[in-house]
Every structure is written in C-alpha cells, then in structure tokens.
C-alpha positions in Angstrom: 178.6 -46.7 -67.1 180.3 -46.1 -63.7 179.3 -43.1 -61.6 182.6 -41.2 -62.2 182.5 -41.9 -65.9 178.9 -40.5 -66.0 180.0 -37.3 -64.2 182.9 -36.8 -66.6 180.6 -37.4 -69.6 178.1 -34.9 -68.4 180.9 -32.3 -68.2 181.9 -33.1 -71.7 178.4 -32.6 -73.0 177.4 -29.6 -71.0 178.9 -26.8 -73.2 177.0 -27.9 -76.3 173.6 -28.2 -74.6 172.2 -25.2 -72.7 169.4 -27.4 -71.3 172.1 -29.1 -69.1 172.5 -26.0 -67.0 172.0 -27.1 -63.4 172.1 -30.8 -64.3 174.1 -33.1 -62.1 175.0 -36.8 -61.9 174.3 -38.3 -58.4 174.8 -41.6 -56.7 171.3 -43.1 -56.3 172.2 -46.6 -55.2 170.0 -47.6 -52.3 172.8 -47.6 -49.8 173.9 -44.1 -50.8 170.4 -42.6 -50.5 169.8 -44.2 -47.2 173.1 -42.8 -45.9 172.4 -39.3 -47.1 169.0 -39.2 -45.4 170.0 -41.1 -42.3 167.2 -43.5 -42.8 166.1 -45.7 -40.0 164.0 -48.9 -40.0 162.1 -51.0 -39.8 161.7 -51.4 -43.6 158.6 -52.3 -45.6 159.1 -53.4 -49.2 155.7 -52.9 -50.9 155.4 -55.3 -53.9 158.2 -57.4 -52.6 157.8 -60.6 -54.5 160.9 -61.4 -56.5 159.7 -62.5 -59.9 161.1 -65.7 -61.5 162.8 -66.6 -58.2 162.2 -70.2 -57.0 161.5 -70.6 -53.3 164.7 -70.9 -51.3 166.8 -69.3 -54.1 168.3 -66.9 -51.5 167.7 -63.7 -53.4 165.4 -62.3 -50.8 168.0 -62.8 -48.0 170.6 -61.2 -50.2 168.4 -58.2 -50.8 167.6 -57.8 -47.1 171.2 -57.6 -46.2 171.3 -54.2 -47.8 169.4 -52.9 -44.7 171.3 -54.8 -42.0 173.2 -51.6 -40.9 170.1 -49.6 -40.3 169.0 -48.7 -36.8 166.0 -51.1 -36.2 166.7 -53.2 -39.3 163.5 -55.2 -39.2 162.2 -56.0 -42.7 158.7 -56.9 -43.9 158.0 -57.9 -47.5 154.4 -57.2 -48.5 152.8 -58.5 -51.7 149.4 -59.7 -53.0 151.0 -63.0 -53.9 153.1 -65.4 -51.9 156.7 -66.0 -53.0 160.4 -65.3 -52.4 160.8 -62.2 -50.2 157.2 -62.0 -49.1 156.2 -62.0 -45.4 152.7 -60.6 -45.4 149.9 -61.0 -48.0 148.0 -57.8 -48.5 146.3 -55.9 -51.3 147.8 -52.4 -51.2 144.7 -51.2 -53.2 142.3 -52.4 -50.4 140.0 -49.5 -49.5 139.9 -50.9 -46.0 143.6 -51.5 -45.7 144.1 -49.6 -42.4 141.3 -51.6 -40.8 142.4 -54.9 -42.2 146.1 -54.4 -41.3 146.3 -52.1 -38.3 149.5 -53.8 -37.2 151.3 -52.5 -40.3 150.1 -48.8 -40.1 152.3 -46.1 -38.7 155.0 -48.7 -38.1 157.8 -48.3 -40.6 160.7 -45.8 -40.9 161.4 -46.7 -44.5 159.1 -47.9 -47.3 160.3 -49.1 -50.7 158.1 -48.8 -53.8 160.1 -50.3 -56.7 158.5 -50.8 -60.1 155.1 -51.3 -58.4 152.6 -48.5 -59.1 152.5 -49.1 -62.8 151.0 -52.5 -62.1 148.2 -51.7 -59.6 144.6 -50.9 -60.8 144.1 -48.1 -58.3 147.4 -46.2 -57.8 145.7 -43.4 -55.8 144.4 -45.8 -53.2 147.8 -47.6 -53.2 149.6 -44.3 -52.5 147.3 -43.6 -49.5 147.9 -47.0 -48.1 151.6 -46.9 -48.7 151.7 -43.5 -46.8 149.8 -45.1 -43.9 152.6 -47.7 -43.4 155.0 -44.9 -42.5 155.3 -43.3 -39.1 155.7 -39.5 -39.0 159.2 -38.7 -40.3 159.6 -42.0 -42.1 161.0 -42.0 -45.6 159.6 -43.3 -48.9 161.9 -44.4 -51.7 160.2 -44.6 -55.1 161.3 -45.9 -58.4 159.1 -46.5 -61.4 159.2 -46.4 -65.2 158.6 -43.3 -67.3 159.8 -44.3 -70.7 159.8 -48.1 -70.7 158.3 -51.0 -72.6 155.2 -52.9 -71.6 155.8 -55.5 -68.9 153.1 -57.5 -67.3 152.7 -58.3 -63.6 149.8 -59.0 -63.6 149.3 -56.2 -66.1 150.9 -52.8 -67.0 148.6 -49.8 -66.6 150.3 -46.5 -65.8 153.3 -44.2 -66.1 154.0 -41.4 -63.6 156.2 -38.3 -63.7 157.3 -36.2 -60.7 154.2 -34.0 -60.7 152.1 -37.1 -60.5 153.9 -38.2 -57.3 153.1 -35.0 -55.6 149.4 -35.4 -56.5 149.2 -39.0 -55.3 151.4 -38.8 -52.2 149.9 -35.7 -50.6 151.4 -36.3 -47.2 155.0 -36.9 -48.5 157.5 -34.0 -48.6 159.6 -35.0 -51.6 163.3 -34.2 -50.8 165.1 -35.3 -54.0 164.4 -36.8 -57.4 166.3 -38.1 -60.4 166.1 -40.0 -63.6 167.8 -43.5 -63.8 168.0 -46.1 -66.5 169.9 -49.3 -67.0 173.2 -48.0 -65.5 172.8 -49.1 -61.9 173.2 -46.4 -59.3 173.7 -43.6 -61.8 171.1 -40.8 -61.4 170.7 -37.7 -63.5 169.1 -34.7 -61.8 167.9 -31.8 -64.0 167.0 -28.2 -62.9 163.6 -28.7 -64.5 162.6 -32.4 -64.7 159.7 -31.7 -67.0 162.1 -30.7 -69.7 163.9 -34.0 -69.9 163.1 -34.2 -73.6 165.3 -31.2 -74.3 168.2 -33.2 -72.8 167.5 -36.8 -73.5 166.0 -37.1 -77.0 168.0 -39.3 -79.4 167.7 -39.9 -83.2 166.2 -43.2 -84.2 167.5 -43.3 -87.8 168.3 -46.8 -88.9 165.8 -48.5 -86.6 162.2 -49.6 -87.1 161.3 -46.7 -84.8 161.8 -44.2 -87.7 158.6 -45.6 -89.1 156.8 -43.6 -86.4 159.2 -40.8 -85.5 162.7 -39.3 -86.0 163.4 -39.0 -82.3 163.2 -41.4 -79.3 164.1 -41.6 -75.6 166.3 -43.9 -73.6 164.8 -46.2 -71.0 164.0 -43.9 -68.1 163.0 -44.5 -64.6 161.7 -41.8 -62.2 163.4 -42.0 -58.8 162.6 -40.0 -55.7 162.8 -39.9 -51.9 160.4 -38.1 -49.6 159.6 -37.8 -45.9 156.1 -38.3 -44.3 154.9 -35.1 -42.8 
C-alpha cells in the first residue's frame, strides 16, 4: 500500500474505532526520516552483512548510495561475520568493545540498527556498545520485529517494544516511534503504542491459527529514532 493510500484508509477507518484517536500514518522511509532530523554522518550500520548476497553482488553499494547526500557521508558496515556490506569485524556484545575498538567509539553521527537485536545473545550489552559508537547529538535509527515469525541468524532470541528500548538505550532521547510491516515506508503512529492490540487485532477464522485463538496480529516491526544525549 502506498503512503497516500494508507493515509486515506486510516481516515476511512477512524470513525468506527475510538482507539484510532491521535493515530497518524507517516513516511518512515530512511530518506524521509534522515531529512526530518537533518541527520549527518558518518554512518555506522551495525549488523550490516547482507544475507544471501554473494560477494560482489553490488547490493551493498546500492544501499550505501542512500547516504550519499549526507554531510560527511562516510559509511562503515560492522558485523560479526565477513560478507557483502561488511567493513569491520566486531562483536557488538563484546564486554570490552570500547577498549577493543576505540577508533569506532564517539565517531558516528548516525547508527543503523535494523533487525539486529533479536539475534544477539546479550541485547543490553549490545545497546551500550551501539550507543558508544555515536558522538553526542548523533542519531540512532532502530527497526526490529514485534509480531513476526522465527527467523535464524544465527538464532532468534528476543522481541522488544518501545518501553524496552527506553530501558536498554538509557542515553538515547527517543524523538519518534512507529509501527511498520510489509508495506515499505508506511508507518503507523498511535497515541498510546502499548494499546496496539485495540487497533490491530484481526480475526483468524478460516486459518489454522483458529486452533489456538480467534484473534491474531499482522506482521509488526517497531521503528524509532533517537538522539544521543
């Protein structure tokens, strides 16, 4: 669904659902968010390896072009494994990360954390280390699953809602948040994000899911942007 279609659909649904009071559809494409917050580089993509991309496939170069217009558009891809879009090998859960990689700390104006924290064994340590990458005033862009199926890389451990982000990233001042799904760039912002069930529950009649429940949820990702204090 395109952004304008999503906005129109929300207005059609609003009168029948009081829980939609204060809800809005927003453009959460990476370019739009960077523009709204006047993000500057350099950029660190944490967990940058492009899965199932053969070396030299060019997907990494295509992704990096998204940041070419930033002031100081340097880009560092950081991952625990080598591969497409990876520049530096590092364990973001390393308890000695700042001592092991001092050249990366306090360096970046923008950090990307995309579908990463559900896969790390120590998300609290990872959050501390990710924060250490940013200079004061740098921005963190987070996206991760809330209602999603199991997906291994190398395993799938956690799900985080907005309150969890505030607990893990203690030195990040979260500026905005949203739900996304499979419609690229379309974000849904609710007045109270912890009541998303009142808005997004759907019946599961006619599917195998009704063996367990009469209601379900769409695929949901949590998205947010915050600034390092």
